[in-house]
C-alpha positions, 0 to 999 in steps of 0.5 A: 223508471216504473214505466220502463221496468227499472223499478217495481211498483210499491203497491198495485201493478203496472199494466201496459197496452199491447203491444207497447213500443217505447223509446227512452231518451236519457237526460244527457244522451246528446253528450254520449255521442261526443264522449264515445270516440268511435262515434265522435269521429264519424260523420253524421250519415255514417253513424246512422248507417252503423246504427241501422246495421247494428254495428253501434248501439245507443243507450236509449231503450227500444222495446217492441216487436216492430224494431228491425235492423238492416242496412241503410244506403247513404240516400236512405240515411240522409232522408232519415236525417232530413226528417229530424232537421239534419239536412244538407251539410249537417249530414256530412259533418263530424258528430263532434262538431255538432251543436248540442241541439243538433246532437240531440236531434241526431240522437232522436233520429238514431232512436227511431231507426228500425221502427217499421213505418206503420208501427212507430213507438207508441210511447216516447219517454223524454228525460228532461229533453228540452234542457239542451234543445234549440227553440225550433226543435222544442216547438217541433216536439210540442206540435208532434 
């Protein structure tokens, strides 16, 4: 919370590298995707396209000048999802039908939309992300 600016330091100051581009993954983020009716009933590719267009937002904090919004074709959305292990039939399933691990990967994919390829976030804050992840996704995060 100190790094995100939600708390002030009790002593001293917090200095950030310039430019700081952060992504925050809240603890129960995957549940947000099924608790919002406007998200739960969409298919995975549609959600990616709507977030890319700025029609839907997710609660993870995005800070940094490299964030861009714009339209995304279905092919681009499926390619983006593929980078997070959401391929083939998963890309056309309804969000509500995804497992918790799949929703977690979808949320990560949604947080990364809009970052310019040569300027990805230089800080990812993951709040107890491994609580609901499958083993393959945890291994992917460790190796990243």
